[in-house]
C-alpha positions, 0 to 999 in steps of 0.5 A, a space after each residue: 603926346 598920347 598917355 600910354 594905356 594903363 597895364 593890369 597886374 597881368 603887365 598888358 594893356 586891357 586893349 591888348 588883352 581884349 584883342 586876343 579875346 577877340 581871335 579864338 584862333 590865337 587863344 591856345 597859342 597865347 596861353 602856351 606863349 604866356 606860360 613860356 615867357 612866365 618862367 618857373 614857379 609863377 603859381 607861387 608869386 604874386 599875382 599868381 598868374 603867368 606874367 613875364 618878368 617884367 625885364 624881359 617884357 622891357 627888353 621885348 618892347 625896347 627891340 620892337 618899338 624903340 625907347 625906354 621899353 614903356 611902350 605898350 604892345 600894340 593889339 594887332 602886333 601881338 595877334 600878328 606874333 601869336 599868329 606867327 607863333 602857331 605857324 612857325 610851331 606847325 612848320 616844325 613838325 
């Protein structure tokens, strides 16, 4: 069985972050979603980055992949989600 990819302090595995960097069409969407998921006052708490609440992230991983929520997001799934967010936002006007 494969070990989960280590997560930096952002809560996302390095491969996932690199996948976003390779897709400039989702950069702004990724920044917007990071800000939305981080919650209020994220700049006042270490690591002073807009990281999602660990409980919320765990919940999202359980709903996406099942198990205990310790499965890191797949890079392709994240890119698909960010493109969906962009499309959904555009459809709202």
